Each structure stands twice: as C-alpha cells, then as structure tokens.
C-alpha positions, -999 to +999 in steps of 0.1 A: +000+000+000+013+034-009+018+059+020-008+082+004-035+055+006-025+047+041-029+084+051-063+085+034-074+054+053-061+069+086-081+101+079-112+080+073-107+062+106-100+094+125-133+108+112-153+077+122-140+067+157-157+077+189-125+078+210-088+083+205-083+048+219-104+034+191-082+052+166-050+041+183-062+004+182-073+007+146-038+020+136-014+002+159-031-030+171-003-056+168-024-081+148-051-060+129-038-024+130-036-005+097+001+004+102+011-031+115-006-049+087+008-025+061+044-025+075+047-061+087+083-061+099+100-042+127+124-027+101+095-015+079+077+001+108+109+017+120+115+032+086+079+044+084+082+062+117+107+086+101+083+097+073+061+128+070+031+104+066+037+090+100+040+124+116+007+133+099-009+102+113+004+110+148-012+145+144-045+128+135-042+109+168-034+141+187-064+158+171-086+130+181-074+132+217-083+169+216-117+161+202-126+131+225-106+140+256-075+123+270-092+107+300-127+104+286-115+090+253-090+065+269-115+036+269-121+021+235-158+017+225-151-006+196-123-031+193-118-048+159 
C-alpha cells in the first residue's frame, strides 16, 4: 500500500471513531492495525516512523485526543 493510501485510510478512521483509543487500536493493534498490517516487519515500521506520513498520522491521533478528551477517550468503545 502506498503511503498516500495509508494516510487516506487513517483520515477516514479518525473521522469515524468515537474515542482516540479506538483510533489508536485501529492504527497500531499488533495483529489487525492499519500500520502493522501495512508494514509487517519491525524494520519496515521503524523506517515508516521517520516519514512525513507517520508524523501526519500522529497528528491525527493528537487531534482525536483533543476532540474526545484524553481521559474520557481512553476507553475504547469498539475493538476490531
């Protein structure tokens, strides 16, 4: 998957989740997360963390924390 498609999927997820914890799980879950399924090896994920796309995705997560609240949004409502 190209990074641009990954970012678009991350944006869609950020717009649809009820809590930041749901977004975090959708992105980073070790088995089903968008990033972990896209970048399957430790080396691939490490390289991805140094990209602008990763920084954008982290900002999406921060924006979602701002929207849902750090404490109030800490409990996932949906776990896939």
